[in-house]
C-alpha positions in Angstrom: 194.9 -96.7 210.9 195.0 -93.1 209.9 192.4 -92.2 212.5 194.6 -93.8 215.2 197.6 -91.9 214.1 195.7 -88.5 214.1 194.3 -89.3 217.6 197.6 -90.2 219.1 198.9 -87.4 221.3 202.1 -89.0 222.5 205.1 -86.6 222.2 203.0 -83.5 221.8 204.4 -82.0 225.0 208.0 -82.7 223.8 207.3 -81.0 220.5 205.7 -78.0 222.2 208.6 -77.8 224.6 211.1 -77.9 221.7 209.3 -75.1 220.0 209.2 -72.9 223.2 212.6 -73.9 224.8 214.9 -72.3 222.2 213.4 -68.8 222.4 213.0 -69.2 226.1 216.7 -70.1 226.6 217.8 -67.2 224.4 215.6 -64.8 226.3 217.0 -66.0 229.7 220.6 -65.6 228.3 219.7 -62.1 227.0 218.3 -61.1 230.4 221.5 -62.3 232.1 223.6 -60.4 229.6 221.6 -57.2 230.2 221.9 -57.6 233.9 225.7 -58.0 233.7 225.8 -55.0 231.4 223.8 -52.7 233.7 225.8 -54.0 236.7 229.0 -53.1 234.9 227.7 -49.6 234.2 226.8 -49.1 237.8 230.2 -50.4 239.0 231.9 -48.0 236.6 229.9 -45.1 237.8 230.4 -46.0 241.5 234.2 -46.6 241.1 234.6 -43.3 239.2 232.7 -41.5 241.9 234.7 -43.1 244.7 238.1 -42.3 243.0 236.9 -38.7 242.1 236.3 -38.0 245.8 240.0 -38.5 246.4 240.7 -35.8 243.7 238.0 -33.5 245.1 239.5 -33.6 248.6 243.1 -33.3 247.3 244.3 -36.6 248.7 245.5 -37.8 245.3 247.3 -34.5 244.6 248.9 -34.3 248.1 250.1 -37.9 248.0 252.5 -37.1 245.2 254.3 -39.9 243.5 252.4 -41.8 240.9 249.0 -40.0 241.1 247.7 -41.7 238.0 248.6 -45.1 239.4 246.9 -44.3 242.7 243.8 -43.1 240.9 243.7 -46.3 238.8 244.1 -48.4 242.0 241.1 -46.6 243.6 239.0 -47.2 240.5 240.1 -50.8 240.1 239.6 -51.7 243.8 236.0 -50.9 243.5 235.3 -52.1 240.0 237.3 -55.3 239.7 234.4 -57.4 241.0 233.1 -57.5 237.4 235.3 -55.2 235.3 238.9 -56.2 234.5 241.2 -53.3 235.6 243.1 -53.2 232.3 239.9 -52.6 230.4 239.2 -49.3 232.2 240.6 -46.1 230.6 240.3 -42.7 232.0 240.9 -39.0 231.3 241.4 -36.5 234.1 241.5 -32.9 232.8 241.9 -29.6 234.6 239.5 -27.1 233.0 238.9 -23.4 233.5 235.2 -23.4 234.2 232.1 -25.5 234.4 231.0 -24.0 231.1 234.2 -25.4 229.5 233.1 -28.9 230.6 230.0 -28.4 228.5 232.0 -27.2 225.5 234.8 -29.8 226.0 235.1 -32.0 222.9 233.6 -35.4 223.2 236.1 -38.3 223.7 237.7 -39.7 220.6 238.6 -43.3 220.1 241.1 -45.1 217.9 240.2 -47.9 215.5 240.5 -50.4 218.3 238.1 -48.5 220.5 240.7 -47.2 222.9 240.4 -43.7 224.4 242.9 -41.5 222.5 243.5 -38.8 225.0 244.3 -40.3 228.4 245.6 -37.1 230.0 245.9 -37.1 233.8 245.9 -33.6 235.4 244.0 -33.6 238.7 244.6 -29.8 239.2 245.2 -28.2 242.5 243.2 -26.4 245.2 239.8 -25.0 244.0 240.4 -26.1 240.4 237.6 -27.5 238.2 238.4 -31.0 237.0 236.6 -33.3 234.5 237.0 -37.0 235.0 235.9 -39.5 232.3 236.2 -43.3 232.8 235.6 -45.5 229.8 234.9 -49.3 229.7 234.2 -51.3 226.6 231.8 -54.1 227.7 232.3 -57.2 225.5 228.9 -58.5 224.5 229.0 -62.2 224.9 225.6 -63.2 223.5 225.7 -63.3 219.7 222.1 -62.4 219.2 222.3 -59.4 221.6 225.4 -57.9 219.9 223.6 -56.2 217.0 221.1 -54.7 219.4 223.4 -53.6 222.3 226.7 -52.7 220.7 227.5 -49.1 220.1 231.1 -49.2 218.8 232.6 -50.7 215.7 234.1 -53.7 217.5 230.8 -55.2 218.7 231.2 -53.9 222.3 229.1 -51.7 224.4 230.9 -48.5 225.2 230.2 -47.3 228.7 231.4 -44.0 230.1 231.2 -42.2 233.4 231.8 -38.4 233.5 232.2 -36.3 236.6 232.9 -32.6 236.7 233.8 -31.3 240.1 235.6 -28.4 241.9 238.3 -29.5 244.2 238.2 -28.3 247.8 240.3 -25.3 248.8 243.0 -27.4 250.5 246.6 -26.3 251.1 249.5 -28.0 249.4 252.8 -28.4 251.2 253.7 -29.2 254.7 
């Protein structure tokens, strides 16, 4: 009787699958999480670059009105495929030189992880402007959070920084 029980191989595949399935499913979910995270970072970079082009060419400055709202719309139109518009924060600062961009203080965040200084000054013709866009990617997979988070709230802080000199356009009509 004991020999028959030891020779019986029924259910071995089910047990092996159960042992392998759990880590496999977690690995697949982790891969999907990483893909979404990298795609979000690429979208943030591309949307910031697209909107920064409008500052570089002076279209934002010459449009007048709500320049910050126009800039936000440009960023959101590109990024809202994957990033909620309300989650993107940005800082646009007119600086004196490219060296000042290197020496510019790093961004600071409040206890909720929000960008503290959200200045919007796109400068004028031939000015040097630094643009920072920040997005806190919420990590969904619990086992990935300890590995991927880089802020105190369990999110992945993503930032896109562009320093440019605006073109020598003329203001006024």
